N, C-alpha and C positions, 0 to 999 in steps of 0.2 A: 664455412659450409661450402661444399662443392657446387658447381653449376648444375650438375645433374640432380643433386639432392634438392636444390632450390626449385628446379623445374618440376620435379615430382610433387613437391608441396603445392605448387601452383595448380598442377593438373588435378591433384586430389581435392583441393579447395573448390575448383570450378565444377568438378564432376559431382559434387554434393552441394547444391545450392542451399543456402542457409534456411532452416525451417522458419526461424523468426529472426530477422535482422533489424537494424535501426532503419527508420524511414529516410534517413539522411545519407544512406550509402550512395556515393556520387556516381553519375553515369560514366565519367571518364575512367574511374577506377575499374568499374565493371567491364568496360570495353578493353582495358588493359588485360584483365584476367581472361577475357574471351579470346583476345588475340594470342595470348600465350597458350591457351588451350588448343586453339586452331593449329598452331605450329607444331604441337606435340600430340596430335589426336591419337597417334599410335600408342601412347602411354596412358591415355585417359581412361578412367573407370566408367562403366556404363551407369547411367542415371537410373535409379530405382524410384518409382513413384509410389507414394504411400497412400494418398487420398484420391477419391474419385475426381475431384476438380483438377488434379494434376494431369489428367488425361485429356482435358478439354483444350481446344486450341492447339498451339504448337510451341516448341521451344524458340525463344528469341535468338536471332543471329547476333554477331558482334555489332553489326551496323544498327540493328534494331534496338539493342541495348543502349546505344548512344543517342538515337534519334527519336524513337517512339515515346510518346507521353505515357506516364505511369498512372494507373488508376487503382483505387481501392476496390476490392471484391465486395460482394454483397454480404452484409452481416446476417447470419442465419437467424430465423425467427426464434429459435430456442434460446439464443443469447439474450433476446429481449425479455423472455420470461424470467431468466435468471437475474437480469437487471431489475425487473420489478420486485423480485424477492429481496434483492439487496436494498432497494428503495424502502420496502416495508420494514426490513430489519433495522435500517438506519433511522427511520422514523421512530421506531420503538425505542432504540437505544438512546439517541440524542434527545428525543422528546422527554425522556426521563432524566437523562444526565443534566440537562439544562436547569432542572429544578433542584438539583442537589445543593447548590450554594445557598439559596434562600431557605430551603427546608432545614439545613443544618445550622446556618449562621444566625438567623434572626428568630426572635420569639413569636409566639402566637399573638396576632393582633388582638387587642382587647375586645371581647364579645364575639370573636370569630373562631369557633371550634374547628373549622376546616382549614384554617391558616390563610384564608383569602383576605385581601384588603383592597376593596374597590375604590378607595379614595384616590384622588388625582396624584398625590405624592405619597400614597400609601405603600407600605412595604410588606409583602407576604412573608410568612415565616412559620416555624414549627418548633424546633428543638432548642433554639437559643444557646448554641454551643460556641459562637464566636467565629471570627475569620480564620484564626489559626487552625481550629478544628476542621472548619470547612475546607481549607486548603489541604490539610493533611489527609483527610478522607478522600477528597477528590483526586489527589495525587496517587494515593493507594489504589483507587479504583482504576485509574488509567494504567498504572503499573501492572496490576493484576490482569486486566483485560488484554494487555499486550504481552504478557508472559505465557498465558495458556495456549496461544496458537501453536507452540512447539508440541504440546501434547496432542492437539488435534492433527497436526501434520504427521506425527509418527503413526497415529491410528489410521490415517488415510493412506499414506504411502505404503505401509507395511501390512495392514490387516483388512480394513473394510472398504477402502476406496474413498474418493472425495465425496461422492454423492451421499453415501450412507452416513459419513461422518458429519456432513452438514445437518442431517436429520438429528443426530445426537446433540449438536450445538443448539438447534432450535428447541428441543425438548427441555434442556437446562434453562435456556433463556425464558421460556414461557413460565417455568416455575419461579424464576427470579422476579419476573414482572408481577406475578401474583403476590409475592411477599412484599413488594414495594407498595402495592395497593393496600394490603392489610396494614402496613405501618402507618399509612396516612389516613386511616379511618378515624373519624372524630372521637369515637370511644377509646381507641388505642392511644391517640394523642393525649386525651384527658387523663388516662391512667398513668402517664409518664413512662411507659414501657415501649415506646415506639422505636427506640434506638436498636433494640435487638432484632426484630424482623427486618428493619431497614438495612442493617449491616449484613445480615445473612442474605437478604435479597440482592444486595450489591455484589457480594462474593459469588453467588450462584449465577447471576446474570453475567458477570464478568467472565466466568468460565465458559458459559455458553457462547458468549460473543467471540472469545478467542478461538474456540473450536470451529466456529463458523467462518471467521475471517481468513484463516490460513488456507481455506479450501475453496471459498466462493470465487475469488479472482482467478485462480488457475482453471477452475471449472468453466467459467464463462469464456475464457480465451481459447480453451480446447474445443469449443463448439465450432470454430472456424476450421474447415477441413481442406485447406490448400496449403502446400508447403513450397511449391516451385513457381518460378516466374513463367507465365504463359502469355503468348500473343493471342488476343481475342478480337472480335469485331464488336465495337460498342453500338448502342442503339442508332447512332447517326451514320453507321457504316464505315467508321474509321478503324484502322488497326491500332490497338493500344496494348500496353503490357499490364496485365493484372498482377499486381505486386502484393503478395500476402503479408509482406513486412509492414506496408502502410496500413493494411486492414487491421492487423493485430494492434498496432499502435493506436489506431482510432478506437478500437474496442475498449482499450484501457482508458482513453480520454473520456469516452462517454459513460463507461462504467463508473468512473469517479464523479462524473457530473450527476449520475443518478444517486450516488452516495450523498451528494450535497443537496439535491432536490429533496431527498428523504429527510436529511437533517434540518434543512431549512423549514419545510412545512411542519415537521415535528416540533421544532423549537419555537417558531412563531406562534403556532396554535396553542401549545401547551402552556406558555407563559401567560397567555391571556386567560386560559382556563384556570390556571393557578391563581391569578389575581381576582377573577370574578366569580369562580365557583369553588375552588379549593384543590388541595393537593391530591385527594383521593381520586377525583375525576381526572385530573391531569396525568396521573399514573395509569388510570384504567384505559383511557382511549388508545394510547400506544400499544397496550397489551392486546386490545381487540384487533387492531390492524395487523399486528405481528402474527396473529393466529392464521392469517391468510397464507403465510409462507409455506407451511407444510402442505396445504391444500393445492397450491399451484404446482409445487414440485412433484407431488404424488400423481396428479393428473397428466403431467408431461413426462413422467419417468421413462416411458418406453421410447421417447423421441430424442433424449439426450445422448450425446457421445460420452461414454464413461470409460476412462482408462482403468484397468484393474490394478489392485495393489500388487507389489512386486517382491514381497518378503523383506528380509532384513537388509535393505539397501544402505541404511545408515550405518549399520555395523560393518558392512563390507567396505563402505567408503572410509570409515575410521581405520579399519585394518590396512587399507591401501595407503592411507596417509602415514600411519606409523611405519609401514614397510618402506615407504619412500624416504623416511628420515633415518633409517638404519644405516649406520656408518657415516652419517653426515654431520654429527655433532663433534665439536672440538672444544678444548679448553679455551682456545682463542675465539672470542665472540665474532671477530671480523671474519675469520675463516668459516665459522658456522653460518654466518649470513651469506657468505659467498657460495657455500655449498647448497644452501636452500634456494638461492637465486640462479643456480647453474642450469643450463639448457637441458642437461640430462637428468634433472631431478625426477621428472615423471617418466622419461623415456626408459629409465632403468627398471621400472616396475610394471612395464607393459607386458601382457601375456606373451606377445611375440618375442620379446627380448628374453624373458625368463625361460621360455620353452618348457621342457619336461620338468624343470626345477620349480615351476610355479606351485604355490600352495593350493590345497584342495578347494578352499573357499573362493578362489579366483575363477569365477564362472562367467566372466564378462569379457568383452573384446577391448582392443586398443582404443577404439573410439570412445568408450565409456570412461576410460582413464582420462582422456583429454577433456571430456565434459565435466568430470569431477574437478579437475584442475581449474577449469573455467568457472565452475560454481564457487570454488573456494576463493578465487580472485574476486568474484562479485561480493562474497561475504566480507572480504578484507576492505572493500569500498564502504560497506555499511558501518564499519567501526567508528566513523566520524559522525554519523547521523544523529546520535543522541544530543550533540551540541545544537543541532538544528531544532530538534523537538523541544528543547528548553524554551525557545521563543514561542513555538506553537502552543505549548501547554499553558502559557499565560492566559489564553482565552478561556480556559476551562474554569478559572476561578478569579484570579486577581483583576483582570480587566472587567469582569462582571461586578466585582466589589468596587472598583474604581468608578464605574458608571453610577453606582448608588450614591456617590458623594457629589454628583453634579445635577444641574437642572434637567429634570426628565420631561416636564410638560405632559404628564400623563402616560408616558411610555414606560412600560416595565423595564427595570434595569437589565434584566436578563434577555430582553428581546434584541438589544443592540448587537449581541454576538452574531446575529443572523446576517450582519453585513458580510461576514466571511463566506458563508455558502452562496449568498447572492452574487458576490464578486466572482466566485468560481463558475456559477451557472452562466454568467455573462462572458467571462474571459475564455472559457474552454472552447466554445465555437469560434471565437475570434482567433485564438491560437491555431486551431485546427485548419481553418479555411483561409487565413491570411498570413499570420506570422511565420509558421513553419514552411508553407509553400514559397513565401517570399525569400526566406533564407536559402532554401534549396535552389531557387531560381538564380540567386546571386552567388551560388556555390560556397555559401558559408556553412561549414560543417558544425552544426549545433548538436554535438554528440551527447549521449547521456551524462558523461562525466562533466561536461561544460554546463549542461542544464542544471545538474544538482548543485554545482558550485554557485551558479547564479541564484538559485533558491536560497542558499545560505546568506548571500549579500542582501537580498530583499527582506529576509527575516530579521537581519540585524537592523536594517533601516526602520522596520516596524517597531522594534523595541526602542530605538532612539526616539521615535515620535511618542511612544508611551511614556518614556522618561520625561520628555518636555511637558507633556500633559500633566503628569503627576506633580512635577515641580510647580506648575501654575496653580494647581489645586491647593497646594500647601501655601503658596504666596497669596492667593486671593480668598481663600476660605476663612470663615470667621474663627475657626478653631485651630488655624495654623497647621501644624504637622500631626494633628489628631482628628482628622475629618471623619474617620470611620465611626466615631462615637459622638459626632456633632449633630445636633438637631437641625442646623441650618446648612443648606446645600451651598457648595462653592458656586459663584456666579458665572459658570461656564456651561454652555450648551452641550449636552451629552453627545450630540452628533459629531463632535470633534473627534470622537473615537473612530470615525470612518477611516482615517488615515492608517492606523495600525492594523485594523481588521482587513482592509483591502490589500495592503501590502503582504500580509501573511497569506491571504488567499491566492494572490498572484504567485507567491513563492511556492505554494503547494503544487501548482501545475508543473513547475520545473523540478522539484525535489520529490514530493510524495508520489505523484503519478509515475514519474520516471523510475523511482525506486521499485514500484510494483512491476513495471515493464522489464526492468533490468533483472529482477529476480526470476521472472518467468523465462526470459530469453536466454539467460546464462546457465540456468540449472539443467542438469540431466532431466529428461522427460519424467523419469520415475522418482525424482526428488524435488519436483516443483513446489509441492506444499511445504517441504522442509525448508527450502531456501526462502520461500515467501514468509514463513514463520520467523525465520531469523531476521528478515527485514522488519517485521512487526515487533520483534523482541527489542529492537533498538529503541523503540518508543517506550517500552517498559523500563529499559535501562535508564533512559532519560528521566523518567519519573522517579527512579531511585536517586539519581543525581539531584533532582528537584527537591528531594527531602532535605538536602543540605542548605537549601535556600529558604526553608520554612521560617527561620528566624528573621528573615528580611521581609516576609510577606505580611507585614502589618505596620501601622503607624509606629514610629515616625520614619521608617526605613524603606518605604516603598520606592523612592527615587533610586536608591542603591539597588534595589531588587531588579528594576527594569534596566538600569545601566549595566549591571554585571552581566545580565543575560545578553544584552546587545553586544558587549565585548566578546563574550564566549562564542556567540554565533558568527561574528566576523572572523575571529581567529580560527574557528572550526572550518569555515569556508576556505580560508587561505591554506591551512594545513592540508585539507582534503585535496585541493587542487595539486599542490606540490607532491603529495604522496601518491596520487593516482594519475598523474599526467602520462606515465608510461602505459598504464592501462588504456587511457584515452587513445593512444596511438595504435593500440592493438584491437580496437573495437571491431573493425571489419574482419580481421583474421579470426577472432573468436566466433563471430557469427557464421563464418564459412566452414566451421568444423563439420565433418561427416556425422551422420546419425548412427547411433549405436543399435545393435540388434539385441542387446541385453534387456530383457523384459522381466526376468524373474518368474516367480510362480504366483498364480492367482489364489490367494488364501481367503477369499471372501466367503461369507454366508450372506449374499447380497440381496438387497431389495430390488436391484436391477440386474438381471442376468446378462452374462456376456453375450448370449445368443441374440439379444435384442440389438446390440451394437453391430454384430455380424450381419444380421438381416438388413439393418439400415444401410450398411456398407454395400451389400450385394444389390440392394434395390437401386442404388446410384449407378452401379456398374452396368446393370441392365438398361 
């Protein structure tokens, strides 16, 4: 590459500050970009500000980029209302999901038509289908709930917009919740026909959940309306840099914390309702709270910033991808790989390169091509994530069943799983206020790729600890390797499961939260739901892989079950790092890409009209 061409790339990157970058973009690198831009100001493009907050304060100089402290902007109140909706939705979903294992696996306690069992060592149950059936149905539920986000993403990005699609997901979820309540009614349990409404309810709830999930996280992040670095005066009178990158990263951290506050309260509360009242009430209470979601969204509908749908962006992205491959294939696979990795792979299909020969469907600019390439690179990162979710998914069933074979001391076996969200609620503020700032202070670049790889290793350690616990259960238990059917508990306190649950929770901060952030920041603006849905689909794919482990998910093979998952998670983390280490080096370059002007066409028949957003924008400018 010539010096002039390289200089032009620096100028282009600096003149378009990243809309959302990692909070770990180092000051010395920004100063380097600033100095390069200063020396070539005659070539620099003018900066266009998109949001009202981009007009407050002033642009930082090269010296200020290096010396001024960076602060988070103010998270808008509308984001908190969406966070509450996420809290209520997670309360509803996890408050029900935590009951599935006992509801499916264990029989109705004698003389208890509601399935409750208030005895100290009592075990609530209903369908008596065993652990394999419980694991299989639970795995299917997770697979289904994480497959449907793709449908919700297509509806949102191309037809109805994120806000309206969230309402569709809520409607299906409410119907699914109602069917779960019906399946747990004493009369239905007594009839022996509870399995039908239960399975239908799980399917409908899973569809609603998936449609909701692919849109709610991009919706909350889009409420923050600043995209440029600005020098402002803080309340103490000091000049500081308001960094939107830090703000968006914090939004995702606390969004995920609300996810876990909802799941924590739902799971803890409902397992006690299950034990002392019955399954029907335990399914009903989450349904009631979930019904607050549409009420909150409807009353705040005119205050949200809502990006309109943009037509067939997925189809255009696919056409672009196939056009880029044209002429790149070879009988020699090495040559094919070389062609696909070449620097001109995407340059050859940019509208400016094709000129008058570009196809009629190419109605976008060069910047959108770069953003699609960046989004596909993010999706390639996600290909390794199913091996991580294999470890996480052990919490949904097998670790709950493991708890039932140990000394509970009156604690319901499915309440122990709440150690996971408890650890997240504790660790997220610590990571936000202490760990990440300390790493930045010592110039340690803990980039998204490094964070995700770290999460793999922590998940592997969690499964190693679960393997050791299971081996001790078999060694100390009265029934040896058949403890699931044993009337006597293994003489091990159930709280030993703190280790795997806390390790998995800590790993989620680095892998799960970072994955959502990575999907949002790397996707084109009009494909954020689609890329987020692909991230979520990796969990579904993991559940499909998990079906291959069903034969290990019962006595006497549970030690093998946890051991195999530990090895897969470790290997996945190592392979992920070696495959994506080049992406890690390009992190800041990807974040500095210019914004595209391609917005497509608004095809909504919307509950929230575009003029509301325009009026809100104009009000800020005034």
